[in-house]
N, C-alpha and C positions, 0 to 999 in steps of 0.2 A: 504494500500500500504506500503510495507516494504521499509524503507529508508536505503540506503547505506551510511554509514558515510564516508565522504571524507574531505580532507583538502588540502590546498595549501597555499604557502607563497606569500605575496604581498610586494615587496620591492619598496619603492617610494623615490623620490629624495628630497633633502633639499629645504626647503621653509623658507622665512624670519620669519614666526611664529614658533620658535623652541619649542620643547617639554621640559619637566622637565628632570632633570639629571637621574632619575631612570627609564626612558622609553626607554632605548636603547635595552631592551630585547623584544622579540617577544610577541605581544598581542594575547591571546587566545579569539577569537570572534566566537560566535555561530550563526548559521542561520538555517532556516527551509524552506521547500517548502511553499511559501506564495505569490501567484501572486497578484499584479505585483511588490511586494516589495523585495522579495528574492527568486530567482530560477535560474536554469540553462537553457540557451536557447538551440536551436537545435544544436549549435556548442559546447555545454557543457561548455560554459563560464558562470561564476557566475555573474548574472546581477540583476537589479531591482532598484526601486526608493530608497529604504533604502540603498542599496549597493552603488549607485551612490553618495548619500549624505555622507555616512560614509567614502567612499574612498576619497572624496574631503576633508573631515576633516583630514583623515590619511595623505594625501599628504601635507597639510599645516603643520602638526606636525612632519613630517619626521619619521613616525613610521613603524615598521615591523609587519605584521599581519599574523596569522595562522587562517584560516577559517575552522570551523568544522560543518558539518550538523548534527543536532539532533533535536528531538521533543521539542516543546516549554516547556512542563511541565518539562522535564528532564533538559533543559537548565536553567530554573529558579532554579532548585535544585542545579545545578553546580555553578550558581552565588552565591547562599547561602553558599555553601561550599568553594568557592574560586577556584574550579577546572577550571572555565571559568572566564575571566576578564570582558568581555563586552557583553551586549545584545542590539541589535538595536530594534527599533519599539516597545518600552515599554510604557505601560500606567502607570500612577502613582497610587499606592495603599499604604495604611498604612502598610499592611503586608510586601510588598516588601521593603518599606523604612527601615525596621528593618535590612535588610542585604545588601542593595544596595544604592548607591549614584546616584542622577539624574542630568542630564544636563538640561539646559534650553530647552524648546520645539523646535522642528525643523519642525513639520508639525501637521496637525489636522487629527483626525480619527472619523468616525461615524460608528455605528452598527445599522442595520435594520433587520427586519424580511422578509425573502424571502420565497415564496410559489410557488407551481406549478401554471402555468397560468390557470385560470378558463376555464373550458369547460363543456360540458353537464354531464360529469361523476364526476366532482370534486365539492365538497361542499366548499363554500366560508368560510374562517376562519373569525369568528366574535369576535374580541378582541378590546376593547376600551383602556384598560390599561394592562400593563404587569402582574399585580397581578391577573387579571381575568383568567390567564392560570390555576391557581390552582383549579378553579371551572368549568373547561371546560373538553372536551373529547379529546383535542389535545395533541400531542407529538411534542416537539421542539428539534432540534439537535444543540449542541454546540461543541466547540473544547476544549479539556482538557488544563487547565492552562491559558486560555484566560480570559481577563477582559471584562465584559459586563456592567459595570457601577455600581454605589453604590446601586441603587434600586434592581438590579439583585442580588448583593452580599448579601443583606438582605433577599430577598425572597428565595434564594437557601438554606438558613439555615432551612427553614420550610419543614416538610415532605410532606405537601399537594402540594407545588410548585415543589419540587424536583422530585415528582412522574411523572411529565410531561416533564422532561428533559432527553435527551439521550446524553451522552458525548462520543465523538470519538476522534481520533488522528488528523484528518485533514478534509478539506472541501470536498475532493474527496469522503471520506466515507459517509459524511453527504448527499451529492447529490445522491449517490447511494441509500441510505436509503429513501430519498425523492422520487426518481423516482419509487422505488418499492412499495411505499405507506406505508412504515413502520413508517415514521414520517410525520408530516403535514407541517413543515417549518423549516428553519435554521436561526440562527442568524449569520450575517456576514457583513463585511464592503462592502458597495456598489461598491467601486472601485475594491476590490478583486473579487466580484461577476462578474463585467463586464469583468475583465481579464479572469476569469474562463470560462465564456460563449464564449468569443472569441477564447480561446485556444482549447476548445473542440467542437466549432461550434454548441452549443446548443441554437441557436437563437429561440426566441419566445416560450421558454419552461417555463420561470419563470416570476414572477411579484413581485414588492416590495410592501409589506403591509404598510398601513398608520401608523401603530403603531410605536411610537418613543421609541427607546431603550436606546441609549447612544451616546454622542459626547464629545470629550475632546482632550487635547494636547497629543502628542507623544514625547518621550524622548529617549536618550541613557542612559543605566544603567551600572554602574560600581560596581563590587563586593567590599564590604567593606573589604573583606579578600584578595583582590588582591594587589600585590606590586605596581600596577598602579593606586591605588585609588586616588592618588593626581593629576591625570590627569584632573579631572573635570573642574577646572578653565581654563585650556588650551583648552579643548573641547568647553567650552562655548565661549571662545574668537574666536575660529575658526568658530563656528556657526554664531556668530555676524558678522564676516568678510564676510562669504558667503552670509548672508542676505544683507549686505551693498553694496557688489559689484555686486549683482544681480544673482550670481551663483545659489543660492537656488531656486529662482523663476524660473530660466531657467530649472533646473532639474525637478521641479514639473510640469511645463508647457509641457516639452517634454514627460514625462510619461503620462500625461493626454491625450495628442494627440495620443500617441501610443495605449493606451487602447481604446480610443473612435474612432479610425480610421475606425472601422467597426461598423455597426449597431448592437447593442447587443440585440435588441428586448425586452428590459425591459419596463414594464409598472408598474403603481402604482394602487393598488386597494383600 
């Protein structure tokens, strides 16, 4: 799916938690289609769990923001070069630490293996460990630039494991490949998968494999080449404030209820 790069400015009112003196200029913040964290709703409004949390931080810091849609892999490159100031929904990696500063965590993320729901025509995927993929006949879909944990990072360096991985730009492409039988499973956050199923009404089509892939904290990332790199202490202060007054938990609960409002038909095999 070709994404149209769009942007708009969000001007927010003054809050007692003031930002640093060099933050009066507009922040360049990237986003990509990633249910239910970052997306446009039917009214074309930019919404999502990450957006709600980040906008709450922005409001506390009295910042002006320019949002631009772009693929995650390109977004990371722009953080590295300083063309973009901030990325939301970022996992911590040693490689990214070389070119970005991290906030304290604001939510958790997990990654699981999802497959087509077993029926008479589908063979059950038998994997006890991620490393077993290298000795299997299976192909697994991932999204370019995404982090799937330290074990995956080490395994993907080997030719044997890499031969069983197909990389695409987004979940929509992976699901299309899965439904056509070109791949046997996809690595994805269960919360994202639930939102995808609800959006496209693909109930009872998939199941979550018991294989454990990855679970860790999620952060806001600021480019080390950004003029706003000194914002990290203020962002951390805002996150702590949102945790203390219950705003963060409220946002997380609201989105959890939105995603689970319909039966997603997910099972675990």
